C-alpha positions in Angstrom: -8.4 -69.3 37.3 -9.9 -66.9 39.7 -13.7 -66.1 39.4 -14.1 -62.5 40.2 -15.3 -59.5 38.2 -12.1 -57.6 38.9 -9.9 -60.5 37.6 -12.1 -60.8 34.6 -11.8 -57.1 33.8 -8.1 -57.3 34.5 -7.8 -60.2 31.9 -9.8 -58.1 29.4 -7.3 -55.2 29.9 -4.3 -57.5 29.3 -5.8 -58.9 26.1 -6.4 -55.4 24.8 -2.9 -54.3 25.8 -1.5 -57.2 23.8 -3.6 -56.2 20.8 -2.3 -52.5 21.1 1.4 -53.7 20.9 0.5 -55.0 17.4 -0.4 -51.5 16.4 3.2 -50.5 16.8 3.9 -51.7 13.2 1.7 -48.9 11.9 4.2 -46.2 13.3 6.5 -46.8 10.4 3.7 -46.5 7.9 2.2 -43.3 9.4 4.4 -40.9 7.2 3.7 -43.1 4.2 -0.1 -42.7 4.5 0.1 -39.0 5.0 2.5 -38.6 2.1 0.0 -40.7 -0.1 -2.9 -38.6 1.0 -1.1 -35.3 0.2 0.1 -36.6 -3.1 -3.5 -37.6 -4.1 -4.8 -34.3 -3.2 -2.1 -32.5 -5.0 -3.1 -34.6 -8.0 -6.7 -33.5 -7.7 -5.5 -29.9 -7.6 -3.1 -30.2 -10.4 -5.7 -31.9 -12.6 -8.5 -29.2 -11.6 -6.0 -26.4 -12.6 -5.0 -28.1 -15.9 -8.1 -30.1 -16.9 -8.8 -27.7 -19.9 -12.7 -28.0 -20.2 -14.7 -24.9 -20.2 -18.5 -24.0 -19.9 -20.8 -26.5 -18.0 -18.5 -29.4 -18.6 -15.3 -27.6 -17.0 -17.7 -26.4 -14.0 -19.0 -30.0 -13.5 -15.4 -31.5 -13.6 -14.2 -28.8 -11.3 -17.0 -29.7 -8.9 -16.3 -33.4 -8.9 -12.5 -32.7 -8.4 -13.3 -30.4 -5.4 -15.6 -33.0 -3.9 -12.9 -35.5 -4.3 -10.4 -33.3 -2.8 -12.7 -32.7 0.2 -13.2 -36.3 0.6 -9.4 -36.8 0.9 -9.1 -33.9 3.4 -12.0 -35.6 5.5 -10.1 -39.0 5.4 -6.8 -37.2 6.3 -8.5 -35.6 9.2 -10.0 -38.7 10.4 -6.9 -40.7 10.1 -4.9 -38.0 12.0 -7.6 -38.0 14.8 -7.4 -41.8 15.1 -3.7 -41.7 15.2 -3.7 -39.1 17.9 -6.2 -41.2 20.0 -4.0 -44.2 19.5 -0.8 -42.5 20.6 -2.6 -41.0 23.7 -3.9 -44.5 24.5 -0.4 -46.0 24.0 1.0 -43.5 26.3 -1.5 -44.2 28.9 -0.8 -47.9 28.9 3.0 -47.3 29.2 
């Protein structure tokens, strides 16, 4: 084995590239994740529109459901951002 900083950096890159190849299995799951997040968000919206409570209780439930839907939106945005970063990284490594 060579003992140089450049060789060490090259070997680190090779190991990272090998780990990145394992990420390809997630490409098939991408649409399933997006569909699941969309369905969960729709569930929040449906329940919020049809929850049937009025007054302070209804307002509180609406607030909780709105917060839950916002959390899902944040998670979806973060997931899409990471997916895009991974796609760009994958293109750069090819």
